[in-house]
N, C-alpha and C positions, 0 to 999 in steps of 0.2 A: 667223619667218627668223631665224638668229641674228643677234647685234647685232655688227658689226664695229667693233672698235676697234685705234687706234695704240700699238703697243709704243714705238714712239719717234716722238712729233707731228712733229719735224723731220723724220722720213723715212717718210712714209707708205708699206705696200708697195706701193701702186699706182701711185707715183713710183717705187720700187725695180724694178718691173717694164718701165721704157722704159730702163732700163741692158743694154746688151748684156754678157753675160757668158759665163764657162765655167760649168764645174760650181758649181752652188750648194745651199744647204742653206736646207728651208724650215720654218721651227721657228713652229708654230701653239699658241699656248696657249690653251685652252678653260677658261673657268669655266661646272660643268655643277650643276645644284641635284641634290642626293642623290636626290629621287624621279624625276628625269630619265635618271640613269646608264645602266640598260638599255636605254633608246631611242637617248640618244646613240650608244650602241655598237652597236645594230642598224644606224642610219643612216651611221655611219661606214664600218662597213665597207661597204656600199653604193655608199658615196661612192670608198670605196679600191676597192674593185675596177675602178670605171672608169676611176680616176686610175693605175693599174696598167698599164693598157691602153693608156696615151696613148705617142707617139712623145715620147722625153726622158729619159723615169720612169727612175729609177734602183732606189730602196728607200726603203722609209717602213717607221716604227715608231712604235706610240703607247704611251704612258707613262703612268701614276695617279700622284698625288702620294701618299705615303704618309701613315700615321694617318688622320687624319681630314678629307683635303685635297678639295675640292671640284676642283681642277684636273686637268685633263687635258693631255696634251701630243704633238702631233704633230711627228715630225720625218721629214720628205722629203727625198731628194737628187734633182734635177734635172739632166740636161746642160748648160740653160742656162734664163737667162730666158724668152729665145722661148719654149721648150718649154711651162714654167711656164704661159704668159701664154695659149698657145694651148689648154692643156685648162682655166684658169679660165674662159675666154671662151667656151665651147661653151654650145651651150641647156640639154644634157642636164647637166651640172653645176650650171646655174642652177637648173634645176628641182629637182635634188636638195637644193641646200642652201635652198631655200624651205621644205623638208620640216621643217628644225629648228625647235624651238622658240623662242621670242621670248626665253625667257629664259635663255637660253645668250650666251654672250658670248665673243668670239673675238680674241685678241690674234696676228695673222699677222706675220711679219719675215723677211726674206730675209738671208742670211748667205754669205759666201763663206770658206774655209778659210785662213788667214793662216800656222798653225804647225801644229807635230805636237799 
């Protein structure tokens, strides 16, 4: 299973999920070993299809670092933290997360838009 890390140790994502909000952006930066890139994308696509069908989902994009970077970033917009929390808490999502290799690191964090 993917190794979950806190981007901001003072405010882990699971603490953020407890705050009621309006529209949010969930940015998740992954460190993916080069030999796992295709496997990661395949697993991510299946997970993305599941998330896109969940209530409150708005949009999602996957980005790769340039040059020789091992970083991949998922940027997803949700109607609220409650909608995201419900999707993340589903047993089906947990089964999919368990399929990711142990040598992939994940740094998720929730953001609110504050300016242009």
